[in-house]
VOLOPA-467924 format. One record per residue: x, y, z of N, C-alpha, C in turn; residue in three letters; residue number from 1. Coordinates in steps of 0.05 Angstrom, whole numbers. Layout:
REM residues N
     nc1     nc2     nc3    cac1    cac2    cac3     cc1     cc2     cc3  rest   nr
       X       Y       Z       X       Y       Z       X       Y       Z   ALA  NUM
...
END
This chain:
REM residues 342
     nc1     nc2     nc3    cac1    cac2    cac3     cc1     cc2     cc3  rest   nr
   -2962   -1271     699   -2946   -1289     682   -2923   -1274     670   MET    1
   -2899   -1285     672   -2875   -1272     661   -2872   -1280     632   SER    2
   -2860   -1262     617   -2855   -1267     588   -2825   -1265     583   PHE    3
   -2815   -1279     563   -2786   -1278     557   -2778   -1250     546   PRO    4
   -2754   -1243     552   -2744   -1217     542   -2741   -1218     511   ALA    5
   -2734   -1241     501   -2731   -1245     472   -2755   -1258     460   GLN    6
   -2767   -1245     440   -2789   -1257     426   -2783   -1257     396   ARG    7
   -2779   -1280     385   -2772   -1282     357   -2792   -1269     338   GLY    8
   -2817   -1269     347   -2839   -1258     329   -2836   -1228     325   ARG    9
   -2821   -1214     342   -2820   -1185     338   -2808   -1177     311   ARG   10
   -2789   -1192     302   -2776   -1186     276   -2789   -1200     253   LEU   11
   -2811   -1213     258   -2826   -1226     236   -2853   -1213     231   ARG   12
   -2859   -1192     246   -2886   -1181     247   -2895   -1168     221   ARG   13
   -2877   -1155     207   -2884   -1141     182   -2864   -1148     160   THR   14
   -2872   -1143     135   -2855   -1149     113   -2829   -1133     114   ALA   15
   -2831   -1108     123   -2807   -1091     125   -2787   -1102     146   SER   16
   -2798   -1111     169   -2781   -1122     190   -2768   -1148     181   LEU   17
   -2784   -1164     167   -2772   -1190     157   -2750   -1185     137   ARG   18
   -2753   -1165     120   -2733   -1158     101   -2708   -1147     115   ALA   19
   -2711   -1131     135   -2688   -1120     149   -2673   -1142     164   LEU   20
   -2687   -1162     174   -2674   -1183     190   -2665   -1207     173   ALA   21
   -2670   -1206     147   -2663   -1229     130   -2633   -1235     131   ALA   22
   -2626   -1260     136   -2597   -1268     138   -2586   -1275     111   GLU   23
   -2602   -1283      92   -2594   -1291      66   -2609   -1276      45   THR   24
   -2596   -1266      25   -2610   -1250       5   -2605   -1261     -23   ARG   25
   -2625   -1257     -40   -2624   -1265     -68   -2628   -1241     -85   LEU   26
   -2610   -1237    -105   -2613   -1215    -123   -2611   -1225    -152   THR   27
   -2622   -1210    -171   -2622   -1219    -198   -2594   -1223    -209   ALA   28
   -2575   -1207    -200   -2548   -1210    -211   -2533   -1234    -199   ASP   29
   -2546   -1251    -183   -2535   -1277    -175   -2546   -1300    -192   GLN   30
   -2561   -1294    -213   -2574   -1314    -229   -2561   -1318    -256   LEU   31
   -2559   -1343    -264   -2549   -1350    -291   -2572   -1366    -304   VAL   32
   -2579   -1358    -329   -2601   -1370    -343   -2591   -1389    -365   ALA   33
   -2597   -1415    -364   -2589   -1433    -385   -2607   -1429    -410   PRO   34
   -2594   -1431    -434   -2608   -1429    -460   -2599   -1453    -477   LEU   35
   -2619   -1464    -491   -2613   -1486    -510   -2613   -1474    -538   PHE   36
   -2591   -1477    -553   -2587   -1465    -579   -2585   -1486    -600   VAL   37
   -2603   -1485    -620   -2602   -1504    -642   -2595   -1489    -668   ARG   38
   -2590   -1503    -689   -2584   -1491    -715   -2609   -1480    -728   GLU   39
   -2606   -1461    -747   -2628   -1451    -761   -2632   -1421    -757   GLY   40
   -2654   -1411    -766   -2661   -1383    -763   -2691   -1380    -757   TYR   41
   -2697   -1363    -737   -2725   -1358    -728   -2739   -1384    -720   ALA   42
   -2724   -1402    -707   -2735   -1428    -698   -2739   -1428    -668   VAL   43
   -2762   -1435    -660   -2768   -1439    -631   -2783   -1465    -628   ARG   44
   -2771   -1484    -614   -2783   -1510    -609   -2788   -1514    -580   GLU   45
   -2812   -1511    -570   -2818   -1515    -542   -2809   -1542    -532   PRO   46
   -2800   -1542    -507   -2791   -1567    -494   -2813   -1576    -475   ILE   47
   -2825   -1599    -481   -2850   -1608    -467   -2846   -1610    -437   ALA   48
   -2823   -1621    -429   -2818   -1626    -400   -2808   -1601    -385   SER   49
   -2804   -1579    -400   -2793   -1555    -387   -2810   -1531    -395   MET   50
   -2833   -1527    -382   -2852   -1505    -390   -2838   -1478    -391   PRO   51
   -2843   -1464    -413   -2832   -1437    -417   -2805   -1437    -430   GLY   52
   -2793   -1461    -435   -2766   -1462    -447   -2769   -1475    -475   HIS   53
   -2750   -1468    -492   -2750   -1478    -519   -2722   -1481    -530   ALA   54
   -2719   -1497    -551   -2694   -1497    -566   -2696   -1473    -586   ARG   55
   -2676   -1456    -585   -2677   -1431    -600   -2655   -1430    -620   LEU   56
   -2661   -1419    -644   -2639   -1414    -663   -2623   -1390    -653   SER   57
   -2598   -1387    -662   -2581   -1366    -651   -2593   -1338    -650   PRO   58
   -2609   -1330    -671   -2621   -1304    -671   -2641   -1300    -648   ASP   59
   -2657   -1321    -643   -2677   -1320    -622   -2664   -1323    -594   LEU   60
   -2642   -1338    -593   -2627   -1341    -568   -2616   -1313    -560   ALA   61
   -2606   -1298    -580   -2596   -1271    -574   -2618   -1253    -564   ALA   62
   -2641   -1255    -576   -2664   -1239    -567   -2672   -1246    -538   GLU   63
   -2672   -1272    -533   -2678   -1281    -506   -2658   -1272    -486   GLU   64
   -2633   -1273    -493   -2611   -1263    -476   -2614   -1233    -470   ALA   65
   -2621   -1218    -490   -2626   -1189    -486   -2649   -1184    -467   ALA   66
   -2670   -1200    -470   -2694   -1197    -453   -2687   -1204    -424   SER   67
   -2671   -1225    -420   -2662   -1233    -393   -2645   -1211    -381   LEU   68
   -2627   -1199    -397   -2610   -1177    -387   -2627   -1154    -379   ALA   69
   -2648   -1147    -394   -2666   -1125    -387   -2680   -1131    -360   ALA   70
   -2685   -1157    -354   -2698   -1164    -329   -2679   -1164    -306   ALA   71
   -2653   -1160    -311   -2634   -1159    -289   -2615   -1183    -287   GLY   72
   -2619   -1203    -304   -2602   -1227    -303   -2575   -1219    -316   VAL   73
   -2553   -1227    -304   -2526   -1218    -313   -2512   -1238    -330   ARG   74
   -2522   -1263    -332   -2507   -1284    -347   -2526   -1304    -359   ALA   75
   -2518   -1315    -382   -2531   -1338    -394   -2511   -1360    -399   VAL   76
   -2521   -1385    -398   -2505   -1409    -402   -2516   -1423    -426   LEU   77
   -2499   -1427    -447   -2508   -1437    -473   -2501   -1467    -476   LEU   78
   -2521   -1482    -485   -2518   -1510    -492   -2525   -1513    -522   PHE   79
   -2508   -1527    -537   -2512   -1529    -565   -2526   -1555    -573   GLY   80
   -2543   -1553    -594   -2557   -1576    -605   -2552   -1576    -635   ILE   81
   -2533   -1593    -644   -2525   -1592    -672   -2544   -1609    -689   PRO   82
   -2542   -1605    -715   -2558   -1622    -733   -2543   -1647    -741   SER   83
   -2516   -1647    -737   -2500   -1670    -744   -2485   -1679    -719   HIS   84
   -2484   -1705    -715   -2469   -1717    -693   -2450   -1739    -704   LYS   85
   -2427   -1742    -690   -2409   -1763    -698   -2395   -1775    -673   ASP   86
   -2378   -1794    -677   -2365   -1808    -655   -2348   -1790    -637   ALA   87
   -2336   -1770    -649   -2318   -1752    -634   -2331   -1727    -624   ASP   88
   -2356   -1721    -633   -2369   -1697    -625   -2357   -1672    -638   GLY   89
   -2349   -1674    -663   -2335   -1653    -676   -2351   -1627    -679   SER   90
   -2377   -1629    -678   -2393   -1604    -679   -2388   -1586    -655   GLY   91
   -2376   -1596    -634   -2371   -1579    -610   -2352   -1557    -616   ALA   92
   -2333   -1560    -635   -2314   -1540    -641   -2318   -1527    -668   TRP   93
   -2341   -1531    -680   -2348   -1519    -706   -2354   -1489    -702   ASP   94
   -2338   -1472    -714   -2342   -1443    -711   -2368   -1434    -723   GLN   95
   -2379   -1450    -741   -2406   -1443    -752   -2428   -1457    -737   ALA   96
   -2422   -1470    -715   -2442   -1485    -699   -2460   -1466    -684   GLY   97
   -2481   -1477    -672   -2501   -1460    -659   -2491   -1443    -636   PRO   98
   -2473   -1454    -620   -2463   -1439    -597   -2445   -1415    -605   VAL   99
   -2425   -1419    -622   -2409   -1396    -631   -2427   -1375    -645   PRO  100
   -2446   -1383    -661   -2464   -1364    -674   -2479   -1348    -653   GLN  101
   -2490   -1362    -633   -2505   -1349    -612   -2488   -1329    -596   ALA  102
   -2463   -1338    -590   -2445   -1320    -574   -2441   -1294    -589   ILE  103
   -2435   -1296    -615   -2429   -1272    -631   -2454   -1254    -633   ARG  104
   -2477   -1266    -636   -2502   -1249    -638   -2508   -1236    -611   ARG  105
   -2505   -1251    -589   -2510   -1239    -563   -2491   -1216    -557   ILE  106
   -2466   -1220    -564   -2446   -1199    -559   -2451   -1174    -576   LYS  107
   -2464   -1178    -599   -2471   -1155    -616   -2493   -1138    -604   GLU  108
   -2514   -1151    -592   -2537   -1136    -583   -2537   -1130    -554   ILE  109
   -2522   -1145    -538   -2521   -1139    -509   -2493   -1146    -499   VAL  110
   -2473   -1130    -506   -2445   -1136    -500   -2438   -1138    -471   PRO  111
   -2454   -1126    -454   -2448   -1126    -425   -2457   -1152    -411   THR  112
   -2473   -1168    -425   -2482   -1193    -413   -2459   -1214    -412   LEU  113
   -2456   -1228    -390   -2435   -1248    -388   -2445   -1274    -401   SER  114
   -2430   -1283    -421   -2438   -1307    -436   -2421   -1331    -428   VAL  115
   -2434   -1351    -417   -2420   -1376    -409   -2426   -1397    -430   TRP  116
   -2405   -1412    -438   -2408   -1433    -457   -2402   -1460    -444   ALA  117
   -2422   -1477    -443   -2419   -1504    -432   -2400   -1520    -451   ASP  118
   -2381   -1534    -439   -2363   -1550    -455   -2366   -1579    -448   VAL  119
   -2378   -1594    -466   -2381   -1623    -463   -2386   -1635    -491   CYS  120
   -2383   -1661    -494   -2387   -1673    -520   -2413   -1688    -523   LEU  121
   -2428   -1691    -500   -2451   -1709    -501   -2473   -1700    -521   CYS  122
   -2476   -1673    -525   -2496   -1665    -544   -2487   -1669    -573   GLU  123
   -2461   -1673    -577   -2449   -1674    -603   -2441   -1701    -613   TYR  124
   -2440   -1721    -594   -2432   -1748    -602   -2456   -1764    -610   THR  125
   -2452   -1783    -629   -2475   -1800    -637   -2481   -1822    -617   ASP  126
   -2463   -1826    -597   -2468   -1846    -577   -2478   -1833    -551   HIS  127
   -2477   -1807    -548   -2488   -1793    -525   -2471   -1791    -501   GLY  128
   -2446   -1801    -502   -2429   -1799    -479   -2412   -1774    -480   HIS  129
   -2400   -1767    -457   -2387   -1741    -454   -2358   -1740    -465   CYS  130
   -2349   -1762    -476   -2322   -1764    -487   -2321   -1785    -508   GLY  131
   -2298   -1789    -520   -2294   -1809    -541   -2293   -1837    -528   VAL  132
   -2302   -1857    -543   -2304   -1884    -532   -2281   -1901    -542   LEU  133
   -2273   -1920    -525   -2256   -1942    -534   -2269   -1968    -524   ASP  134
   -2254   -1989    -525   -2266   -2015    -517   -2274   -2017    -488   ASN  135
   -2263   -1999    -472   -2269   -2000    -443   -2288   -1978    -434   GLU  136
   -2298   -1962    -452   -2316   -1940    -445   -2305   -1913    -454   GLY  137
   -2310   -1893    -438   -2301   -1866    -446   -2271   -1864    -440   VAL  138
   -2256   -1856    -460   -2227   -1853    -457   -2221   -1824    -447   ASN  139
   -2214   -1822    -422   -2210   -1796    -409   -2189   -1779    -424   ASN  140
   -2165   -1790    -428   -2143   -1774    -438   -2146   -1766    -467   ASP  141
   -2158   -1784    -483   -2163   -1777    -511   -2185   -1755    -514   GLU  142
   -2201   -1753    -494   -2223   -1733    -495   -2212   -1705    -489   THR  143
   -2191   -1702    -473   -2182   -1676    -464   -2176   -1657    -487   LEU  144
   -2161   -1665    -508   -2155   -1646    -530   -2180   -1637    -544   PRO  145
   -2201   -1654    -546   -2225   -1646    -559   -2241   -1626    -543   LEU  146
   -2240   -1629    -517   -2253   -1609    -500   -2239   -1582    -502   LEU  147
   -2212   -1583    -504   -2197   -1558    -507   -2204   -1544    -534   ALA  148
   -2207   -1560    -555   -2215   -1549    -581   -2242   -1535    -579   ARG  149
   -2261   -1547    -566   -2287   -1535    -562   -2285   -1509    -546   ALA  150
   -2269   -1509    -525   -2265   -1485    -508   -2254   -1463    -525   ALA  151
   -2234   -1469    -542   -2222   -1448    -558   -2242   -1437    -579   LEU  152
   -2259   -1454    -590   -2279   -1445    -609   -2297   -1424    -596   ALA  153
   -2305   -1430    -571   -2323   -1412    -557   -2309   -1386    -549   TYR  154
   -2284   -1389    -541   -2269   -1365    -534   -2265   -1347    -558   ALA  155
   -2259   -1358    -581   -2256   -1342    -605   -2282   -1328    -613   ARG  156
   -2304   -1341    -607   -2330   -1329    -614   -2338   -1306    -595   ALA  157
   -2324   -1304    -572   -2329   -1282    -553   -2340   -1290    -526   GLY  158
   -2340   -1316    -519   -2350   -1324    -493   -2333   -1312    -471   ALA  159
   -2346   -1305    -449   -2333   -1294    -425   -2323   -1316    -407   ASP  160
   -2338   -1339    -407   -2334   -1361    -388   -2335   -1387    -403   VAL  161
   -2317   -1405    -397   -2317   -1432    -407   -2325   -1450    -383   ILE  162
   -2346   -1467    -388   -2357   -1483    -366   -2356   -1512    -373   ALA  163
   -2334   -1526    -368   -2332   -1555    -374   -2349   -1572    -356   PRO  164
   -2366   -1588    -368   -2385   -1604    -352   -2382   -1634    -356   SER  165
   -2360   -1642    -369   -2356   -1669    -378   -2348   -1689    -356   ASP  166
   -2335   -1678    -335   -2325   -1694    -313   -2301   -1712    -320   MET  167
   -2286   -1704    -341   -2261   -1718    -346   -2239   -1708    -327   MET  168
   -2223   -1726    -317   -2201   -1718    -299   -2180   -1701    -314   ASP  169
   -2172   -1679    -303   -2151   -1662    -314   -2160   -1643    -336   GLY  170
   -2187   -1641    -340   -2195   -1624    -363   -2192   -1594    -357   ARG  171
   -2194   -1586    -332   -2191   -1557    -326   -2163   -1548    -333   VAL  172
   -2143   -1564    -324   -2115   -1556    -331   -2110   -1556    -361   ALA  173
   -2121   -1576    -375   -2117   -1578    -403   -2130   -1554    -418   HIS  174
   -2153   -1547    -410   -2167   -1524    -422   -2153   -1498    -415   ILE  175
   -2144   -1495    -390   -2130   -1471    -381   -2104   -1467    -398   ARG  176
   -2089   -1488    -402   -2065   -1485    -418   -2071   -1478    -446   VAL  177
   -2092   -1490    -458   -2099   -1484    -486   -2108   -1455    -489   ALA  178
   -2124   -1446    -470   -2134   -1418    -471   -2110   -1399    -469   LEU  179
   -2093   -1404    -449   -2070   -1385    -445   -2052   -1384    -469   ASP  180
   -2046   -1407    -480   -2028   -1408    -503   -2039   -1393    -527   ARG  181
   -2066   -1392    -529   -2079   -1379    -551   -2085   -1350    -546   ALA  182
   -2076   -1340    -523   -2079   -1312    -516   -2106   -1305    -502   GLY  183
   -2119   -1326    -491   -2144   -1321    -477   -2141   -1325    -447   TYR  184
   -2120   -1314    -436   -2114   -1318    -408   -2135   -1304    -390   GLU  185
   -2150   -1285    -401   -2170   -1272    -385   -2198   -1286    -385   ASP  186
   -2201   -1306    -401   -2226   -1321    -401   -2228   -1339    -376   ILE  187
   -2250   -1337    -362   -2253   -1352    -337   -2262   -1380    -343   ALA  188
   -2255   -1398    -325   -2264   -1426    -326   -2282   -1431    -301   ILE  189
   -2306   -1437    -306   -2325   -1445    -285   -2330   -1475    -287   VAL  190
   -2319   -1490    -270   -2318   -1519    -273   -2341   -1533    -259   SER  191
   -2354   -1551    -273   -2373   -1569    -260   -2356   -1590    -245   TYR  192
   -2344   -1581    -224   -2326   -1599    -209   -2341   -1621    -195   ALA  193
   -2365   -1615    -186   -2381   -1634    -170   -2407   -1639    -184   VAL  194
   -2406   -1659    -202   -2430   -1665    -218   -2437   -1695    -213   LYS  195
   -2460   -1699    -201   -2468   -1726    -193   -2482   -1740    -216   TYR  196
   -2480   -1766    -216   -2495   -1783    -234   -2524   -1784    -223   ALA  197
   -2540   -1765    -232   -2566   -1760    -220   -2589   -1769    -237   SER  198
   -2611   -1774    -224   -2636   -1780    -238   -2651   -1755    -246   SER  199
   -2641   -1731    -239   -2655   -1706    -243   -2648   -1692    -270   PHE  200
   -2634   -1706    -288   -2625   -1694    -313   -2644   -1701    -336   TYR  201
   -2665   -1716    -331   -2682   -1725    -353   -2692   -1704    -372   GLY  202
   -2705   -1683    -363   -2714   -1662    -381   -2692   -1649    -398   PRO  203
   -2669   -1645    -385   -2646   -1634    -401   -2639   -1653    -423   PHE  204
   -2637   -1678    -418   -2629   -1697    -438   -2649   -1698    -461   ARG  205
   -2675   -1694    -454   -2695   -1692    -475   -2690   -1667    -492   GLU  206
   -2685   -1645    -478   -2681   -1620    -492   -2656   -1620    -510   ALA  207
   -2635   -1632    -500   -2609   -1632    -515   -2604   -1656    -532   ALA  208
   -2622   -1677    -529   -2617   -1701    -544   -2592   -1715    -537   GLY  209
   -2586   -1716    -510   -2560   -1725    -501   -2561   -1750    -484   SER  210
   -2582   -1765    -486   -2584   -1790    -471   -2565   -1811    -483   THR  211
   -2548   -1824    -467   -2530   -1844    -478   -2545   -1867    -492   PRO  212
   -2536   -1875    -515   -2549   -1898    -529   -2545   -1924    -514   ARG  213
   -2522   -1927    -501   -2516   -1951    -486   -2503   -1943    -460   GLN  214
   -2509   -1958    -439   -2495   -1953    -413   -2505   -1928    -400   GLY  215
   -2488   -1918    -381   -2495   -1894    -366   -2469   -1879    -361   ASP  216
   -2470   -1858    -344   -2447   -1841    -339   -2436   -1845    -311   ARG  217
   -2443   -1867    -298   -2435   -1871    -270   -2405   -1874    -267   LYS  218
   -2391   -1882    -288   -2362   -1886    -286   -2347   -1860    -286   ALA  219
   -2359   -1838    -294   -2344   -1812    -294   -2359   -1790    -279   TYR  220
   -2385   -1792    -276   -2398   -1773    -258   -2398   -1784    -230   GLN  221
   -2404   -1766    -210   -2399   -1774    -182   -2422   -1792    -171   MET  222
   -2415   -1808    -151   -2434   -1826    -138   -2448   -1811    -116   ASP  223
   -2475   -1810    -117   -2491   -1794     -98   -2484   -1797     -68   PRO  224
   -2475   -1820     -58   -2470   -1822     -29   -2445   -1806     -20   PRO  225
   -2429   -1796     -38   -2402   -1786     -31   -2401   -1756     -28   ASN  226
   -2390   -1747      -5   -2385   -1719       0   -2355   -1713       1   VAL  227
   -2339   -1730      14   -2310   -1725      15   -2299   -1726     -13   ARG  228
   -2309   -1743     -30   -2300   -1744     -58   -2306   -1717     -72   GLU  229
   -2329   -1705     -65   -2336   -1679     -77   -2316   -1658     -70   ALA  230
   -2306   -1659     -45   -2286   -1640     -37   -2260   -1644     -52   LEU  231
   -2252   -1669     -56   -2228   -1675     -71   -2230   -1664    -100   ARG  232
   -2254   -1669    -112   -2258   -1659    -139   -2257   -1629    -141   GLU  233
   -2270   -1615    -122   -2270   -1586    -122   -2242   -1575    -118   ALA  234
   -2227   -1585     -98   -2201   -1575     -93   -2182   -1581    -116   LEU  235
   -2185   -1604    -129   -2168   -1610    -152   -2172   -1590    -175   ALA  236
   -2198   -1583    -180   -2204   -1565    -202   -2194   -1537    -195   ASP  237
   -2196   -1528    -170   -2185   -1502    -163   -2155   -1502    -167   VAL  238
   -2141   -1523    -159   -2113   -1525    -163   -2105   -1524    -193   GLU  239
   -2123   -1535    -210   -2117   -1536    -239   -2124   -1509    -252   GLU  240
   -2137   -1491    -237   -2142   -1465    -249   -2171   -1456    -251   GLY  241
   -2190   -1471    -239   -2218   -1464    -241   -2222   -1438    -225   ALA  242
   -2237   -1419    -237   -2243   -1394    -224   -2269   -1395    -207   ASP  243
   -2287   -1413    -213   -2310   -1418    -197   -2316   -1448    -198   MET  244
   -2332   -1458    -179   -2338   -1486    -177   -2368   -1490    -178   ILE  245
   -2378   -1509    -194   -2407   -1515    -196   -2412   -1541    -181   ILE  246
   -2434   -1541    -166   -2445   -1565    -154   -2472   -1570    -167   VAL  247
   -2475   -1595    -177   -2499   -1602    -193   -2507   -1631    -187   LYS  248
   -2533   -1636    -182   -2556   -1618    -179   -2554   -1601    -153   PRO  249
   -2576   -1586    -148   -2577   -1568    -126   -2590   -1579    -101   GLY  250
   -2617   -1581    -102   -2632   -1587     -77   -2625   -1613     -64   LEU  251
   -2620   -1635     -78   -2613   -1660     -64   -2585   -1659     -52   PRO  252
   -2570   -1638     -57   -2542   -1637     -49   -2535   -1611     -34   TYR  253
   -2554   -1602     -17   -2549   -1578      -2   -2525   -1581      17   LEU  254
   -2522   -1605      29   -2500   -1610      47   -2473   -1609      32   ASP  255
   -2473   -1617       6   -2449   -1616     -10   -2442   -1587     -16   VAL  256
   -2462   -1571     -23   -2457   -1543     -28   -2444   -1530      -4   ILE  257
   -2455   -1536      20   -2444   -1524      44   -2415   -1534      49   ARG  258
   -2410   -1560      45   -2383   -1571      50   -2363   -1559      30   ALA  259
   -2371   -1556       5   -2353   -1544     -15   -2348   -1515      -8   VAL  260
   -2369   -1500      -1   -2366   -1472       5   -2346   -1468      28   ARG  261
   -2346   -1486      47   -2328   -1483      70   -2299   -1490      64   GLU  262
   -2294   -1504      41   -2267   -1513      35   -2253   -1498      13   ARG  263
   -2268   -1484      -5   -2255   -1470     -27   -2258   -1440     -23   VAL  264
   -2240   -1425     -35   -2240   -1395     -33   -2252   -1382     -58   ASP  265
   -2258   -1397     -78   -2270   -1386    -103   -2301   -1387    -100   VAL  266
   -2315   -1371    -116   -2344   -1372    -116   -2355   -1400    -122   PRO  267
   -2377   -1407    -108   -2390   -1433    -112   -2417   -1428    -125   VAL  268
   -2422   -1443    -146   -2447   -1441    -162   -2464   -1466    -158   VAL  269
   -2489   -1463    -151   -2507   -1485    -150   -2524   -1486    -175   ALA  270
   -2527   -1510    -187   -2543   -1513    -211   -2569   -1527    -203   TYR  271
   -2590   -1511    -204   -2617   -1522    -200   -2626   -1534    -226   GLN  272
   -2624   -1561    -229   -2625   -1574    -255   -2653   -1577    -265   VAL  273
   -2655   -1588    -290   -2680   -1590    -304   -2701   -1606    -289   SER  274
   -2692   -1628    -276   -2712   -1645    -262   -2724   -1630    -238   GLY  275
   -2708   -1614    -225   -2718   -1598    -203   -2739   -1578    -213   GLU  276
   -2733   -1565    -235   -2751   -1546    -248   -2777   -1560    -256   PHE  277
   -2775   -1582    -270   -2798   -1597    -280   -2815   -1607    -257   ALA  278
   -2803   -1616    -236   -2817   -1627    -213   -2834   -1606    -199   MET  279
   -2823   -1582    -196   -2839   -1561    -183   -2862   -1553    -201   LEU  280
   -2857   -1552    -227   -2879   -1545    -246   -2901   -1566    -246   HIS  281
   -2893   -1592    -245   -2913   -1613    -245   -2931   -1612    -220   ALA  282
   -2918   -1607    -197   -2934   -1605    -172   -2952   -1581    -173   ALA  283
   -2942   -1558    -184   -2959   -1534    -185   -2982   -1538    -204   ALA  284
   -2978   -1552    -227   -2999   -1558    -246   -3022   -1573    -233   ASP  285
   -3015   -1589    -213   -3036   -1605    -199   -3048   -1591    -175   ARG  286
   -3039   -1566    -171   -3049   -1551    -149   -3038   -1558    -122   GLY  287
   -3016   -1573    -122   -3005   -1583     -97   -2987   -1562     -83   TRP  288
   -2974   -1545     -99   -2957   -1524     -87   -2962   -1497    -101   ILE  289
   -2954   -1476     -88   -2954   -1449     -99   -2928   -1445    -114   ASP  290
   -2928   -1445    -140   -2902   -1445    -155   -2885   -1421    -149   LEU  291
   -2896   -1396    -150   -2878   -1373    -144   -2865   -1375    -117   PRO  292
   -2880   -1383     -97   -2868   -1386     -70   -2848   -1408     -69   ARG  293
   -2854   -1431     -81   -2835   -1454     -81   -2809   -1446     -96   ALA  294
   -2812   -1432    -118   -2790   -1423    -134   -2771   -1405    -117   MET  295
   -2783   -1386    -103   -2767   -1368     -85   -2755   -1384     -62   GLN  296
   -2770   -1402     -51   -2760   -1416     -27   -2737   -1435     -34   GLU  297
   -2739   -1449     -57   -2717   -1466     -65   -2692   -1450     -72   THR  298
   -2696   -1427     -85   -2673   -1411     -92   -2659   -1400     -67   ALA  299
   -2674   -1391     -48   -2661   -1380     -24   -2649   -1403      -8   ILE  300
   -2660   -1427     -10   -2648   -1450       3   -2621   -1457      -8   GLY  301
   -2618   -1455     -34   -2591   -1459     -46   -2571   -1438     -38   LEU  302
   -2581   -1413     -37   -2564   -1391     -27   -2556   -1395       2   ARG  303
   -2575   -1403      18   -2570   -1407      47   -2550   -1430      51   ARG  304
   -2550   -1450      34   -2532   -1472      36   -2503   -1463      31   ALA  305
   -2500   -1440      17   -2473   -1430      12   -2467   -1423     -17   GLY  306
   -2487   -1426     -35   -2482   -1419     -63   -2480   -1389     -67   ALA  307
   -2460   -1380     -81   -2457   -1351     -87   -2474   -1344    -111   ASP  308
   -2476   -1363    -130   -2492   -1358    -155   -2510   -1382    -159   LEU  309
   -2532   -1378    -175   -2550   -1400    -181   -2553   -1401    -211   LEU  310
   -2549   -1425    -223   -2557   -1431    -250   -2585   -1443    -247   ILE  311
   -2605   -1430    -259   -2632   -1439    -255   -2650   -1433    -279   THR  312
   -2668   -1451    -285   -2687   -1447    -307   -2709   -1428    -298   TYR  313
   -2709   -1421    -273   -2728   -1401    -262   -2716   -1372    -263   PHE  314
   -2694   -1369    -276   -2680   -1343    -274   -2698   -1319    -281   ALA  315
   -2712   -1321    -303   -2730   -1299    -312   -2751   -1293    -291   ARG  316
   -2765   -1314    -282   -2787   -1310    -263   -2776   -1300    -236   GLU  317
   -2753   -1310    -227   -2741   -1300    -202   -2734   -1271    -205   LEU  318
   -2721   -1263    -227   -2714   -1236    -231   -2738   -1217    -231   ALA  319
   -2759   -1226    -244   -2784   -1210    -245   -2796   -1207    -218   ALA  320
   -2796   -1229    -202   -2807   -1228    -175   -2791   -1210    -157   GLY  321
   -2764   -1211    -160   -2747   -1193    -144   -2751   -1164    -151   LEU  322
   -2755   -1159    -177   -2760   -1131    -186   -2787   -1121    -175   SER  323
   -2807   -1138    -176   -2833   -1130    -166   -2832   -1125    -136   ALA  324
   -2818   -1142    -121   -2816   -1138     -92   -2801   -1112     -86   ALA  325
   -2781   -1106    -101   -2766   -1081     -97   -2784   -1057    -102   SER  326
   -2800   -1059    -124   -2818   -1037    -131   -2840   -1032    -110   ALA  327
   -2846   -1054     -95   -2867   -1051     -75   -2859   -1037     -50   ALA  328
   -2832   -1033     -46   -2822   -1019     -23   -2824    -989     -28   VAL  329
   -2838    -973     -11   -2840    -944     -15   -2813    -931     -16   PRO  330
   -2809    -914     -37   -2784    -900     -40   -2784    -874     -24   GLU  331
   -2807    -861     -23   -2809    -834     -10   -2814    -836      20   ALA  332
   -2803    -819      35   -2808    -817      63   -2824    -791      68   VAL  333
   -2848    -793      80   -2864    -769      83   -2851    -749     102   PRO  334
   -2854    -723      95   -2843    -702     112   -2864    -694     133   VAL  335
   -2856    -695     158   -2874    -687     179   -2881    -657     178   LEU  336
   -2905    -651     185   -2913    -623     185   -2895    -606     204   LYS  337
   -2886    -584     193   -2870    -566     210   -2840    -573     208   GLY  338
   -2833    -593     192   -2805    -600     189   -2797    -598     160   HIS  339
   -2773    -591     155   -2762    -589     128   -2742    -612     123   GLN  340
   -2741    -621      99   -2720    -641      91   -2694    -627      89   GLN  341
   -2673    -639      99   -2647    -627      96   -2632    -638      72   SER  342
END
């Protein structure tokens, strides 16, 4: 009986061979960890739908950021939860608010960590929408100056990256101009250019208290059937000055990640959102899946689709797993008898 010259199993036979032949790699410095920051001191409020995550006061958020940095994670993404909300979301640009406080504390104790500040009004408005309202819904153009004010507040506090997630048209250009005029031309903008009106945001909205009181966000977030529209959004934001592009959610939109990756020259970030995180945990709690393996497999799937970086609530666990896997590889090579190392 003849056998084929090529046997795929040859490079799958051992862990070392599989590692050598791996086409896609995941490292801790490709991970961004989201943190929820609320007002107060020494406050930790666990989030029921997101096991292992909590709303943290700025002091504890800084400690968490330092711990993530020690694990190998290079960046955190901050979301603010204010005690006061109003129609304009004015807490978003309050220099004494939870996010600016957290930025300053993080930069004091771990200055090398990259701090990303999410820019949106939904956590700060009493109506829960991402911009100011008029009789017809969210007023795109009136929202832009408010987003720029929030971006400037975070830049002044020491943020390295501004990440607008509101999906208002023209906000990248508006924020870029405001930052440059204020002398923050080196602050990067990582735009949520491709953010779908998704059912996978539920746990986040519980954590941030950002569910709209009336209506939904379908008029300004993207419609799930559309891919060509995603490319238009991504290219428009790059033209306006975005330094990176985010696609959100992750797993239901692998084809979109790939399409965006092939059309833009800036780094592409996939956001593995709260619903994806909670869904894997729920299945694991019932014994239906192996959580560590599913966590690794979904992360590598996002990377394989074309994401350069991952925003994920699994950042700590992924970094720990990658560190453990690296430690399991023997460092020393035995010296054969009768031979000397050169």
